[in-house]
C-alpha positions in Angstrom: 79.0 91.8 80.8 77.2 93.6 83.6 77.3 97.4 83.3 77.6 99.0 86.7 75.8 102.2 87.6 79.0 103.7 89.1 82.2 104.6 87.4 85.7 104.5 88.9 87.3 107.9 89.4 91.1 107.3 89.3 93.3 110.3 90.2 97.0 110.2 89.3 99.5 112.4 91.2 103.0 111.3 90.1 102.6 110.4 86.4 105.8 108.3 86.0 105.0 106.2 89.0 101.2 105.9 89.0 99.8 106.2 85.5 100.7 102.8 84.1 99.5 100.7 87.1 96.3 102.7 87.3 95.7 102.3 83.5 96.0 98.6 84.1 93.4 98.8 86.8 91.1 100.7 84.5 91.5 98.0 81.8 90.6 95.2 84.3 87.7 97.2 85.7 86.3 98.0 82.2 86.2 94.3 81.4 84.1 93.8 84.4 81.6 96.6 83.5 83.2 99.5 85.4 84.0 102.5 83.2 86.8 104.7 84.6 87.8 108.3 84.4 91.5 108.9 84.9 93.4 112.2 85.1 95.7 114.3 87.2 94.8 114.3 90.9 94.8 118.0 91.5 92.5 118.7 88.5 90.2 115.8 89.5 89.7 117.5 92.9 89.0 120.8 91.3 86.2 119.3 89.1 84.5 116.8 91.3 81.0 118.2 90.7 81.4 117.5 86.9 81.9 113.7 87.3 79.1 111.1 87.4 78.6 109.2 90.6 81.7 107.1 91.0 83.9 105.1 93.3 86.8 107.4 94.0 90.2 105.6 94.5 92.4 107.6 96.9 96.1 107.2 97.2 96.1 108.2 100.9 93.9 108.8 103.9 95.7 111.8 105.4 94.3 114.9 107.1 94.8 116.7 103.8 92.1 114.4 102.3 89.4 115.2 104.8 87.8 118.0 102.9 88.0 116.3 99.5 86.4 113.2 101.0 83.7 115.3 102.5 83.0 116.9 99.1 83.0 113.5 97.4 80.5 112.0 99.9 78.2 115.1 99.7 78.1 114.6 95.9 77.2 110.9 96.1 80.6 109.3 95.5 82.0 106.3 97.4 85.6 106.5 98.6 88.1 103.6 98.7 91.8 103.9 99.3 95.2 102.5 99.6 98.4 104.2 100.8 101.2 104.7 98.2 103.6 105.2 101.1 102.6 102.1 103.2 105.1 99.7 101.7 108.4 101.3 102.8 107.0 103.1 105.8 107.9 105.1 108.9 107.7 103.6 112.4 104.1 103.2 113.6 103.8 106.4 115.7 105.3 108.6 113.1 103.4 106.9 110.2 100.1 107.3 112.0 100.6 111.1 112.6 101.6 111.7 109.0 99.5 109.2 107.0 96.2 108.5 108.8 93.4 110.7 109.8 90.4 109.4 111.9 88.1 111.9 110.1 89.3 110.8 106.6 89.0 107.1 107.6 85.3 107.6 108.6 84.6 108.6 105.0 86.2 105.5 103.5 84.2 102.4 102.5 87.2 100.1 102.2 91.0 99.9 102.2 93.4 97.9 100.0 96.6 96.8 101.6 99.9 96.0 99.9 100.3 92.9 102.1 99.9 91.6 105.7 102.5 94.0 107.1 100.5 97.0 105.8 97.1 95.5 107.0 98.5 94.8 110.5 100.0 98.3 110.8 96.5 99.8 110.0 94.8 97.5 112.6 97.2 98.6 115.3 96.2 102.3 114.8 94.3 103.2 118.0 91.7 105.2 116.2 91.0 102.8 113.4 87.3 102.4 112.7 86.2 98.9 113.8 83.9 98.3 110.9 86.2 99.5 108.2 87.2 96.5 106.0 90.8 96.0 105.0 91.3 93.9 101.9 94.8 92.4 101.4 94.9 92.6 97.6 98.3 93.8 96.8 98.9 97.0 94.7 98.6 97.6 90.9 102.2 98.8 91.0 103.3 95.3 91.9 101.4 93.8 89.0 103.8 95.5 86.6 106.7 93.7 88.2 105.3 90.2 87.4 106.9 88.3 84.5 103.7 88.1 82.5 103.5 91.9 82.4 107.0 92.6 81.3 106.1 92.5 77.6 104.2 95.8 78.1 107.5 97.6 78.3 109.2 95.7 75.4 109.6 98.8 73.2 110.7 101.0 76.1 113.4 98.5 77.2 114.7 98.3 73.6 114.8 102.1 73.3 116.6 102.5 76.7 119.2 99.9 75.8 119.8 101.5 72.4 120.3 104.9 74.0 122.4 103.9 77.0 124.0 100.5 76.2 125.2 98.7 79.4 124.4 100.9 82.3 124.2 101.0 86.1 120.9 102.4 87.4 121.3 104.7 90.5 117.9 105.6 92.1 117.9 108.3 94.7 115.3 109.2 97.3 116.6 112.4 98.9 113.3 114.3 98.6 113.5 115.0 102.4 116.5 117.2 101.9 116.6 117.9 98.2 113.0 118.5 97.3 111.8 120.1 94.1 110.5 123.0 96.2 112.4 124.1 99.4 109.2 124.1 101.4 108.8 120.4 100.8 112.0 119.6 102.7 112.1 118.5 106.3 113.3 121.9 107.3 113.6 125.4 105.7 115.6 128.4 106.8 114.1 130.6 109.5 113.4 134.1 108.1 114.5 135.5 111.5 118.3 135.8 111.6 119.8 133.3 113.9 116.5 131.5 114.4 116.4 127.7 114.3 115.1 126.1 111.0 111.4 125.7 110.8 109.5 122.5 109.8 108.9 122.0 106.1 106.2 119.8 104.5 108.2 116.6 104.8 108.4 117.0 108.6 104.6 116.9 109.0 103.7 114.6 111.9 107.3 114.1 113.1 108.8 115.2 116.4 111.6 117.7 116.0 114.2 115.2 117.3 113.1 112.6 114.7 113.0 115.1 111.9 116.4 116.6 112.7 118.0 113.1 112.9 116.4 112.1 109.6 117.6 115.3 108.0 121.1 114.7 109.1 121.1 111.1 108.0 119.6 111.8 104.6 122.0 114.7 104.0 125.0 112.5 104.9 123.8 109.7 102.5 123.2 112.3 99.8 126.8 113.5 100.2 127.9 109.8 99.9 126.0 109.5 96.6 127.5 112.7 95.3 130.9 111.1 95.8 129.9 107.6 94.8 128.4 108.4 91.4 131.5 110.0 89.7 133.6 107.2 91.3 131.3 104.6 89.7 131.9 106.2 86.3 135.7 105.9 86.9 135.5 102.3 88.2 133.4 101.0 85.3 134.5 102.7 82.1 132.4 100.3 80.0 129.2 101.3 81.7 127.0 104.4 81.6 125.7 105.6 85.0 122.0 106.5 84.8 120.7 108.5 87.8 116.9 108.6 88.4 116.0 111.1 91.1 112.9 110.6 93.2 109.8 112.1 91.4 109.6 115.0 93.9 113.4 115.6 94.1 115.1 118.6 92.6 117.3 117.1 89.8 119.6 120.1 89.6 122.2 118.7 91.9 122.6 115.6 89.7 122.6 117.5 86.5 125.4 119.6 87.8 127.3 116.5 88.7 126.6 115.0 85.2 127.9 118.1 83.5 131.4 117.3 85.0 131.3 113.7 83.9 131.3 111.9 80.5 129.0 109.0 81.1 126.6 110.1 83.9 123.0 110.8 82.7 120.1 112.1 84.7 116.5 111.2 83.7 113.0 110.8 85.2 111.7 109.4 81.9 108.8 107.0 82.2 108.0 104.3 84.8 111.0 102.7 86.5 110.1 99.2 85.5 111.6 99.3 82.0 114.7 100.9 83.4 115.0 97.9 85.8 114.5 95.5 83.0 117.2 97.2 80.9 119.9 97.7 83.6 122.7 95.4 84.7 122.3 96.4 88.3 120.6 98.9 90.6 122.3 101.0 93.3 120.2 102.7 96.0 119.9 103.3 99.7 116.5 102.6 101.3 114.6 103.1 98.0 111.4 101.3 97.1 113.0 100.5 93.8 115.1 98.0 95.8 112.0 96.1 96.5 110.8 96.3 92.9 114.2 95.0 91.7 114.1 92.1 94.1 110.6 91.0 92.8 111.8 91.3 89.2 115.0 89.3 89.8 117.3 92.3 89.1 120.5 92.5 91.3 120.2 95.4 93.7 122.9 96.9 95.9 122.2 99.1 98.9 125.1 101.6 99.3 125.4 102.3 103.0 128.6 104.2 103.6 126.7 106.1 106.3 124.6 104.0 108.7 122.0 105.1 111.3 120.1 102.1 112.6 117.3 104.3 113.9 116.3 105.1 110.3 117.9 102.3 108.3 116.0 99.7 110.4 113.0 101.7 111.4 112.2 103.3 108.0 114.2 101.7 105.2 114.6 98.1 106.5 112.6 96.4 103.7 114.5 97.7 100.6 117.9 97.3 102.3 117.0 93.8 103.5 116.3 92.7 99.9 119.6 94.0 98.5 123.3 93.2 98.7 124.6 95.6 101.4 127.8 97.5 100.7 129.3 99.7 103.4 132.1 101.4 101.5 132.9 102.1 97.9 135.4 99.2 97.5 132.8 96.7 98.5 130.4 98.3 96.1 132.9 98.1 93.3 133.6 94.4 94.0 129.9 93.5 94.3 129.0 95.1 91.0 132.1 93.5 89.4 130.7 90.1 90.5 127.3 90.9 89.1 128.8 91.9 85.7 130.8 88.7 85.5 127.7 86.6 86.2 129.0 85.4 89.6 126.3 87.2 91.6 122.6 87.6 91.0 119.7 88.9 92.9 120.0 88.8 96.7 118.4 85.5 97.7 117.7 83.2 100.6 114.6 81.8 102.3 114.6 84.7 104.9 114.2 87.2 102.1 111.4 85.2 100.6 109.6 85.1 103.9 110.0 88.9 104.2 108.6 89.7 100.7 105.6 87.4 101.2 104.7 89.3 104.3 104.9 92.7 102.7 103.5 92.0 99.2 100.3 90.2 98.2 99.5 89.4 94.6 102.8 88.2 93.5 101.2 85.0 92.2 97.7 84.0 91.2 95.2 86.8 90.3 96.6 90.2 89.7 96.2 92.8 92.5 94.0 94.7 90.0 91.7 91.7 89.6 91.5 91.3 93.4 90.7 95.0 93.8 88.0 94.9 91.1 86.4 91.8 92.7 86.1 93.7 96.0 84.5 96.7 94.1 82.0 94.4 92.4 80.8 93.1 95.8 80.7 96.5 97.2 78.8 98.2 94.4 76.4 95.3 93.7 75.3 95.5 97.4 74.4 99.2 97.2 70.9 100.4 96.9 71.7 103.4 94.6 69.9 105.9 96.9 70.0 109.4 95.4 71.6 112.4 96.9 69.5 115.3 98.2 69.5 118.7 96.6 70.9 120.4 99.7 73.9 118.0 99.9 74.6 118.6 96.2 74.6 122.3 96.7 76.8 122.0 99.8 79.3 119.8 98.0 79.4 122.1 95.0 80.0 125.2 97.1 82.7 123.4 99.2 84.5 122.3 96.1 84.3 125.7 94.4 85.7 127.5 97.5 88.5 124.9 97.9 89.4 125.3 94.2 89.6 129.0 94.3 91.8 129.0 97.4 94.1 126.3 96.0 94.6 128.0 92.7 95.3 131.3 94.5 97.8 129.8 96.9 99.7 128.0 94.0 101.0 131.4 92.9 102.2 132.7 96.3 105.9 132.9 96.9 107.3 129.6 98.3 104.3 127.5 97.4 105.2 123.9 96.8 102.2 123.5 94.4 103.3 126.1 92.0 102.6 125.3 88.3 106.2 124.3 87.6 106.0 121.6 90.2 102.6 120.4 88.9 104.1 120.1 85.4 107.1 118.2 86.8 104.9 115.8 88.7 102.3 115.4 85.9 103.7 116.5 82.5 100.6 115.3 80.7 99.8 112.6 78.2 98.0 112.5 74.8 95.0 110.5 73.8 97.0 108.5 71.3 99.5 107.6 74.0 96.8 106.4 76.4 95.2 104.4 73.6 98.5 102.8 72.8 99.1 101.8 76.5 95.6 100.4 76.9 96.0 98.3 73.7 99.3 96.9 75.0 97.7 96.0 78.3 94.8 94.3 76.5 97.2 92.3 74.4 98.6 90.8 77.6 95.4 90.5 79.6 93.6 88.6 76.8 90.2 89.1 78.6 88.2 89.3 75.4 87.0 92.8 76.1 87.1 95.6 73.6 88.2 98.7 75.4 87.6 102.2 74.2 89.4 105.3 75.3 87.8 108.7 74.9 89.0 112.2 75.7 86.7 114.0 78.1 88.1 117.5 77.7 91.1 118.9 79.5 93.4 116.2 80.9 90.8 113.5 81.5 90.1 110.2 79.7 87.3 107.8 79.9 88.1 104.1 79.7 85.3 101.6 79.1 84.3 98.4 77.3 82.3 98.8 74.1 
């Protein structure tokens, strides 16, 4: 095995969504001679100077990443990226203003696309750097959906079924109007009496007209779900209703609802994949989980009692297109009844197969993780390993120190959406024993012959390497 002179630096922002696929990537990389350091994204950014020269894997290329990328490059790190939000994405103009920064892109050595749709959207960006390579590899999150990976979650699936029996999974994505912190919503109240609402974090890059329309639509759909969930419990007395809020949603509204019901349960426990493997059916509206369910062969229903084509077709078209549409509760009840009787399965048809093939690479053949590591091998093996000057190192260290002090201070200001409670919600933390167990389960499936070691690095960081 070739031992590379660069590590991978893998930050994780939303633990339940990102940790497992990124651990899988770390296992594949370790077998190819790339040791990895993995830990919470915010803490990774605070401690960049303490890490060895690495290839930093970013989850986005937004304006918010510009300073971090500058620090990374000053300290000798390479930057590669994908976009976690590029699968179910906004229309081009709005997506570009929210998710792409010309300055950030200039610091990136390569991009990994979910599929051809993602790659073509990037290429259409008027300020896209002509020499920046786009690699259509797929995404590690998709690897976990493939049949050969399902054994990784065998214990979780058994535990879920034992706890909940037969259940309907309801996934919500109302973080635009029901965010964990009010400042993360599309709008927040104006402190001036009678003043119009002011933009929140979720409205960044949107026109006011688009943001107001999206707010109204999402609020209406949220109200539909608040009525639909108790009605589901009444309609299917032999099933539990499990509600999984979006990772950045405030779960309080659903917990209040569950307190008035007998068989409604609210949880964000673990990755969504074992919940999909354990459920009888998924109910959603425009949620990425609808795409995941389709790939896994799980019947998914899009409950669309409120319709606005501007957003349903321009933003949420993919998950809705891969699901059985239901435009009222009676249709939802009938559709789920057919699923439970075995009369209806996953939404099928050649048109849907064509759609998924355009949006997702890596559904067959080499894993997306393997494709990504192959690109990294070529990129790193072609580098000369030129050192970083003393002046750049001092500059990078000072920029990182100043940024860290400001970020830590702002987290305690009233109204901050990065306050400690939210950070704990987004990344609760994981033990060394848990990481070792997950890595061992991945290695049992990968069968690549590598012996992988996991070491605690102090604080919330772990080093994953081949011995």
